[in-house]
N, C-alpha and C positions, 0 to 999 in steps of 0.2 A: 136083191136085184141080181139078175143074171149078168155075167161078164159080157161086155160089148167089145167088138173089134173097132179099130180106128176107122175102117170104112163105114161101119154101121153108125158110128157117132157122126162123122162128117156128112153123111147123107140124110141125117135125121132133122137138120135145122129147117125151121119153117119161117123164120123172120130175118133171114139174111140171104145174100146171093150165094150161088155155088162157089164162086171165087173166094168170097169171104170165108166160107166154111172150109175150103181147101187150105187157106192160109192160117187158120187158127192153130194155136199150139195146144197140144194136150197137156194134162197135168204132168209135172216133172216126175211124180211118183206113179205114173200110169200103170207100170208093170206090177207094182206092189199094192194096188188099191184093195181095201178090205171089202170086196163086193158083197160078201155075206152080211155085212152091217149097213150097207147102203140101200136106201129106198130110191134114191135118184143120184145121179152124178152131177156135182157142181164144182166149178173151179174158176179162179181168176186166171186169165190167159197170161202165162209167164212171159210171152213176147210182147204183150200189149196190156199193161197193168190197169188200163181204164176200160177193159173189156172183160166180161165174165160170161160163163156159159152154164146152162142147165140141160141135162138130158134125162128125160123121164120115160120109164117103161110104160108102154101102152099095148093094148091087145093087137093093134094093127102094126106094131113096131115102135121103136123109140121115137120120141119127139124132142128135138133140140131147140133151145131158145137162147138167142144171143142177147146179152144185157150190157148196158153201159154203167160203168162205175163212176161216181162223181170224183173230181179231183179232191185230194185229201185236204180237209179243213181242220180247224182247231177243234179238239174234242176234250172232254173232261173225264177223268177217272172217277170222279165223285158222282156224276149223274148216271142214271141207268136208262137203258133203252131195251125195248122188247121186240124180238123178231116176230113179224106178222105171219110167218109160216109155221114155226115150231113153238112159238111163245116162250122162248128161252130168254131170260133176263141177262143182259150184258152190261159192262161199262159202256158208255156211249160210243167208244171207238170200236166196239164189237158188233155193231149193227150199222148197216149203211143202206141208203136209198138206192135201189137198182132200178133202172128204167129200161124197158124192153120196147123196141119198135114193134108195132102191130104187124101181123102177117099180111102179105099182099099189098094191094095198091095203097091202102091207108097208111101203112108203114113207110112206103116209098115217099109219101107226101109229108112225112115227118111226125105222124101221130104216134104217141107212146103211152105206155101205162107203167106205173112204178109201184114198188112196195118196199117196205123196210124188211131187210133180211140179214141173217148172220153174215158178217163180212167175209168169213172163210167158207161160206156155203156148206157147212158141215151139219146141217139141221138133223140129219139122220143120226149122227153120232151123239149129238146133244140129247135128243129124245131118248136114245137107248142108254145114256149114261156112260158112253165110251169116251167122251170128252167133256171137260168142264170149262165154263167161260173164264177167260182171263180176268184177273183182278177181282174175282168174286169168290169169297171163301165159303159162302153158304148158298145153297140152292133152294129155291122155293119148293115146298112140299106140295104135291098134288095128290088128290084122292083118286085120280084116274089111273087105270091100269096101263101097261105099256101098249096093249092093243088099242085102247081108247085114245091114248096120246098119238099113236101112229095114224089112226083114223082121222083125228082132228087135223094133224099135219097135212094129210092127203087132201082133206076137204079144202083147206086153205090154199094148198098148192094147185088143186084143180080149179078153184075159183080164179086164181091169178092166170093160169094157163088159158082158161076159157076166154078171158078178156083179150088175150093176145091173138088167139086163133079164130075168134068169132068173125064171121064174114061180114 
């Protein structure tokens, strides 16, 4: 992913108001992000921990999506959960249901769509092997190449994004 400026990020959001986009806080490590290892930018808002954000590169410019994080419930380190974007297996606390208001009038009416995703939104790093799931000592072996895993992740992410932006 090409590095993005703060202005590019704030102006990219499709499912929140300009005011909400101007108030969101960027990741604390924004200046040190490993852009070369990221396929998209994802973070939990440090000023509002029940809000998360995704910014995806697109041909017409980046597309930002605002997400709601559920309040923390009880989780188990014994049970496993699977991210629906990158298909990384985590202890159940490593995956969370994120809900995104739909873009436009439908979102203003309260309509949302959700998916289970890595709680730290670091799918790119998991797919590339740059980060390992917490509390998991073994990783499932796949016969897919890195390019095939990245294509699968993008297909899942595109399907989720299409549900949000569809008119």
